[in-house]
C-alpha positions in Angstrom: 0.0 0.0 0.0 1.3 3.5 -0.9 0.6 6.4 1.5 1.7 9.9 0.4 2.0 12.7 3.0 2.0 16.3 1.8 4.2 18.5 4.1 3.8 22.2 4.9 5.8 24.6 7.0 4.2 27.4 8.9 5.3 29.5 11.9 8.0 27.1 13.1 6.1 23.9 12.7 6.3 21.1 10.0 2.9 19.5 9.4 2.0 16.5 7.3 -1.3 15.0 6.1 -2.3 12.0 4.1 -5.7 11.0 3.0 -6.0 7.3 3.8 -8.9 5.0 3.3 -11.7 5.9 5.7 -9.6 8.6 7.5 -7.0 11.3 7.1 -3.7 11.0 8.9 -2.3 14.2 10.3 0.8 14.9 12.4 3.4 17.6 13.0 6.9 18.3 14.4 9.3 21.1 15.3 11.9 19.7 12.9 11.9 17.6 9.8 13.4 14.7 11.7 10.7 14.9 14.4 8.1 15.1 11.7 9.4 12.0 9.9 9.4 10.1 13.3 5.8 11.2 13.9 4.7 10.3 10.4 6.1 6.7 10.9 4.4 6.4 14.3 1.1 7.7 13.0 1.1 5.5 9.9 2.1 2.4 12.0 -0.8 3.1 14.4 -3.3 3.8 11.6 -2.3 0.6 9.7 -1.8 -1.7 12.7 -4.0 -4.5 11.4 -2.5 -4.4 7.9 1.1 -4.5 9.3 0.2 -7.4 11.6 -1.2 -9.2 8.5 2.2 -8.7 6.8 1.3 -6.0 4.4 4.0 -3.6 3.3 3.2 0.1 3.7 5.3 2.5 1.6 5.3 6.0 2.8 6.3 8.9 0.6 6.7 12.4 2.2 6.8 15.4 -0.1 7.5 19.1 0.6 7.5 21.7 -2.2 8.0 25.3 -1.3 6.9 28.2 -3.5 9.3 30.6 -1.8 12.6 31.1 -3.6 14.6 32.9 -0.8 18.3 32.1 -1.1 19.0 32.8 2.6 16.2 30.6 4.1 17.2 27.7 6.3 14.1 25.9 5.1 14.8 23.5 2.2 12.9 24.4 -1.0 12.0 20.8 -1.7 12.5 17.3 -0.3 11.1 13.8 -0.6 11.5 11.0 1.8 10.5 7.4 1.2 10.4 4.5 3.6 8.7 1.0 3.8 7.2 -0.3 7.0 7.0 -4.0 6.9 6.1 -5.1 10.4 4.4 -3.7 13.5 6.5 -3.7 16.7 4.6 -5.5 19.4 4.0 -3.7 22.6 4.4 -0.1 21.2 
């Protein structure tokens, strides 16, 4: 299963949302690293049954900025892809 998260940045927070079957998944973080961790956790929780059944969940996270400021510490674009193949029991 493929799940695509669209990422936005506003007022110091990174936010990501994906429209999943029967629900939307939404999470945020103060840094890109924290956001990615939260995306993985949210997707793992949302798809617990599928993961326990052995289904592979491929997550693609995309950020595209319309701003073209050279001095900005915020990256203009990035894409991150990861596969989740098993749920961790007890989490």
